[in-house]
C-alpha positions as YAML, in Angstrom:
chain: A
units: angstrom
residues:
- id: 1
  name: UNK
  ca: [64.28, 72.29, 145.61]
- id: 2
  name: UNK
  ca: [61.98, 72.50, 142.60]
- id: 3
  name: UNK
  ca: [61.46, 75.90, 141.00]
- id: 4
  name: UNK
  ca: [58.39, 77.00, 139.09]
- id: 5
  name: UNK
  ca: [57.16, 80.12, 137.33]
- id: 6
  name: UNK
  ca: [54.81, 81.58, 134.76]
- id: 7
  name: UNK
  ca: [55.92, 82.47, 131.22]
- id: 8
  name: UNK
  ca: [56.72, 86.13, 131.99]
- id: 9
  name: UNK
  ca: [58.40, 85.37, 135.34]
- id: 10
  name: UNK
  ca: [56.11, 87.59, 137.41]
- id: 11
  name: UNK
  ca: [54.94, 84.53, 139.37]
- id: 12
  name: UNK
  ca: [57.64, 82.38, 140.98]
- id: 13
  name: UNK
  ca: [57.34, 79.60, 143.51]
- id: 14
  name: UNK
  ca: [59.29, 76.67, 144.93]
- id: 15
  name: UNK
  ca: [58.32, 73.16, 145.92]
- id: 16
  name: UNK
  ca: [60.14, 71.95, 149.01]
- id: 17
  name: UNK
  ca: [59.37, 68.30, 148.17]
- id: 18
  name: UNK
  ca: [58.81, 66.15, 145.11]
- id: 19
  name: UNK
  ca: [55.21, 66.10, 143.82]
- id: 20
  name: UNK
  ca: [53.43, 62.86, 144.69]
- id: 21
  name: UNK
  ca: [52.28, 61.97, 141.18]
- id: 22
  name: UNK
  ca: [51.81, 63.21, 137.63]
- id: 23
  name: UNK
  ca: [48.78, 62.68, 135.41]
- id: 24
  name: UNK
  ca: [47.10, 63.99, 132.29]
- id: 25
  name: UNK
  ca: [43.50, 65.15, 132.06]
- id: 26
  name: UNK
  ca: [41.93, 65.11, 128.60]
- id: 27
  name: UNK
  ca: [38.72, 66.98, 129.50]
- id: 28
  name: UNK
  ca: [37.83, 70.00, 127.39]
- id: 29
  name: UNK
  ca: [38.25, 72.41, 130.31]
- id: 30
  name: UNK
  ca: [41.83, 71.35, 131.10]
- id: 31
  name: UNK
  ca: [42.76, 71.42, 127.42]
- id: 32
  name: UNK
  ca: [41.37, 74.94, 127.00]
- id: 33
  name: UNK
  ca: [43.18, 76.11, 130.15]
- id: 34
  name: UNK
  ca: [46.44, 74.76, 128.72]
- id: 35
  name: UNK
  ca: [47.15, 72.62, 131.74]
- id: 36
  name: UNK
  ca: [46.33, 69.04, 130.85]
- id: 37
  name: UNK
  ca: [49.39, 67.53, 132.54]
- id: 38
  name: UNK
  ca: [49.34, 68.10, 136.28]
- id: 39
  name: UNK
  ca: [51.40, 67.22, 139.33]
- id: 40
  name: UNK
  ca: [49.99, 66.89, 142.82]
- id: 41
  name: UNK
  ca: [51.68, 68.84, 145.61]
- id: 42
  name: UNK
  ca: [51.08, 69.32, 149.32]
- id: 43
  name: UNK
  ca: [50.18, 72.81, 150.48]
- id: 44
  name: UNK
  ca: [53.00, 72.84, 153.05]
- id: 45
  name: UNK
  ca: [55.51, 72.10, 150.28]
- id: 46
  name: UNK
  ca: [54.62, 75.21, 148.25]
- id: 47
  name: UNK
  ca: [56.65, 78.35, 148.98]
- id: 48
  name: UNK
  ca: [55.93, 81.62, 147.18]
- id: 49
  name: UNK
  ca: [59.02, 83.46, 145.94]
- id: 50
  name: UNK
  ca: [57.20, 86.34, 144.24]
- id: 51
  name: UNK
  ca: [54.06, 87.33, 142.42]
- id: 52
  name: UNK
  ca: [51.27, 85.62, 144.39]
- id: 53
  name: UNK
  ca: [49.34, 88.86, 143.89]
- id: 54
  name: UNK
  ca: [49.55, 88.31, 140.12]
- id: 55
  name: UNK
  ca: [47.66, 85.00, 140.32]
- id: 56
  name: UNK
  ca: [44.03, 85.21, 139.24]
- id: 57
  name: UNK
  ca: [41.39, 82.53, 139.65]
- id: 58
  name: UNK
  ca: [38.67, 81.47, 137.24]
- id: 59
  name: UNK
  ca: [35.73, 79.94, 139.14]
- id: 60
  name: UNK
  ca: [33.48, 78.00, 136.75]
- id: 61
  name: UNK
  ca: [29.70, 77.76, 136.94]
- id: 62
  name: UNK
  ca: [28.18, 74.56, 138.37]
- id: 63
  name: UNK
  ca: [28.30, 71.65, 137.81]
- id: 64
  name: UNK
  ca: [32.05, 72.32, 137.49]
- id: 65
  name: UNK
  ca: [33.77, 72.92, 140.79]
- id: 66
  name: UNK
  ca: [37.52, 73.23, 140.29]
- id: 67
  name: UNK
  ca: [38.91, 76.75, 140.11]
- id: 68
  name: UNK
  ca: [41.76, 77.33, 137.68]
- id: 69
  name: UNK
  ca: [44.57, 79.75, 138.43]
- id: 70
  name: UNK
  ca: [46.64, 81.72, 135.94]
- id: 71
  name: UNK
  ca: [49.06, 84.63, 135.80]
- id: 72
  name: UNK
  ca: [47.05, 87.80, 135.20]
- id: 73
  name: UNK
  ca: [49.98, 89.31, 133.26]
- id: 74
  name: UNK
  ca: [50.90, 86.58, 130.75]
- id: 75
  name: UNK
  ca: [47.99, 84.12, 131.16]
- id: 76
  name: UNK
  ca: [50.15, 81.09, 132.00]
- id: 77
  name: UNK
  ca: [48.10, 78.30, 133.50]
- id: 78
  name: UNK
  ca: [49.10, 77.39, 137.05]
- id: 79
  name: UNK
  ca: [46.52, 74.70, 137.86]
- id: 80
  name: UNK
  ca: [44.93, 75.03, 141.30]
- id: 81
  name: UNK
  ca: [47.94, 76.69, 142.94]
- id: 82
  name: UNK
  ca: [45.76, 78.83, 145.29]
- id: 83
  name: UNK
  ca: [43.74, 75.84, 146.51]
- id: 84
  name: UNK
  ca: [43.02, 75.61, 150.21]
- id: 85
  name: UNK
  ca: [43.14, 71.80, 150.08]
- id: 86
  name: UNK
  ca: [45.94, 69.84, 151.74]
- id: 87
  name: UNK
  ca: [46.97, 68.42, 148.34]
- id: 88
  name: UNK
  ca: [46.15, 69.91, 144.95]
- id: 89
  name: UNK
  ca: [47.20, 69.83, 141.30]
- id: 90
  name: UNK
  ca: [49.40, 72.41, 139.68]
- id: 91
  name: UNK
  ca: [50.23, 72.63, 136.00]
- id: 92
  name: UNK
  ca: [53.36, 70.61, 135.19]
- id: 93
  name: UNK
  ca: [54.17, 73.19, 132.51]
- id: 94
  name: UNK
  ca: [54.84, 75.74, 135.29]
- id: 95
  name: UNK
  ca: [57.76, 73.72, 136.67]
- id: 96
  name: UNK
  ca: [61.24, 74.90, 135.68]
- id: 97
  name: UNK
  ca: [63.19, 72.10, 137.36]
- id: 98
  name: UNK
  ca: [63.29, 68.50, 136.13]
- id: 99
  name: UNK
  ca: [61.29, 66.42, 138.61]
- id: 100
  name: UNK
  ca: [61.97, 62.90, 137.37]
- id: 101
  name: UNK
  ca: [58.30, 61.87, 137.38]
- id: 102
  name: UNK
  ca: [56.48, 60.23, 134.51]
- id: 103
  name: UNK
  ca: [52.78, 60.18, 133.74]
- id: 104
  name: UNK
  ca: [50.88, 57.77, 136.03]
- id: 105
  name: UNK
  ca: [47.36, 58.13, 134.62]
- id: 106
  name: UNK
  ca: [45.14, 59.60, 131.93]
- id: 107
  name: UNK
  ca: [41.66, 60.78, 132.91]
- id: 108
  name: UNK
  ca: [38.62, 61.79, 130.88]
- id: 109
  name: UNK
  ca: [39.89, 59.96, 127.83]
- id: 110
  name: UNK
  ca: [36.25, 59.86, 126.71]
- id: 111
  name: UNK
  ca: [36.65, 63.60, 125.93]
- id: 112
  name: UNK
  ca: [40.05, 63.26, 124.21]
- id: 113
  name: UNK
  ca: [40.03, 64.70, 120.68]
- id: 114
  name: UNK
  ca: [41.11, 62.45, 117.85]
- id: 115
  name: UNK
  ca: [44.25, 64.47, 117.17]
- id: 116
  name: UNK
  ca: [45.68, 63.61, 120.60]
- id: 117
  name: UNK
  ca: [47.69, 60.40, 120.73]
- id: 118
  name: UNK
  ca: [48.47, 58.83, 124.08]
- id: 119
  name: UNK
  ca: [52.04, 57.62, 123.75]
- id: 120
  name: UNK
  ca: [52.73, 56.06, 127.14]
- id: 121
  name: UNK
  ca: [51.58, 52.99, 129.06]
- id: 122
  name: UNK
  ca: [49.86, 54.87, 131.89]
- id: 123
  name: UNK
  ca: [46.35, 53.59, 132.72]
- id: 124
  name: UNK
  ca: [43.54, 55.30, 130.81]
- id: 125
  name: UNK
  ca: [40.21, 56.18, 132.43]
- id: 126
  name: UNK
  ca: [37.08, 57.48, 130.66]
- id: 127
  name: UNK
  ca: [36.40, 59.73, 133.71]
- id: 128
  name: UNK
  ca: [38.19, 60.25, 137.03]
- id: 129
  name: UNK
  ca: [40.43, 57.31, 137.99]
- id: 130
  name: UNK
  ca: [39.00, 55.01, 140.66]
- id: 131
  name: UNK
  ca: [40.43, 55.85, 144.05]
...
């Protein structure tokens, strides 16, 4: 079982299975949200322990489409943890348990600031990785 939470502990959840992959987004929106490194989970593998009512969602204006979730008490980024999709990204920083995954991709490297150094061998993509 993988445990996760926000900084203040008001939001707690568990993952019943290992996330499928880990990646890093370098777009300005993910950097500002504080959730550049993400893991992908299946909706049926997410179990709320407490604090779902403390999760707020920021819905951006078009052309952006991905809502970002965060704890309304401490502001910790939680990725897209309230997504209705079958699989969705959550912020790796919200995981409390070691998951044994390593970064598999970098996306939106065209928006990466000069002060960020990519220090792994994961493939780099100027936009979304090709599927």
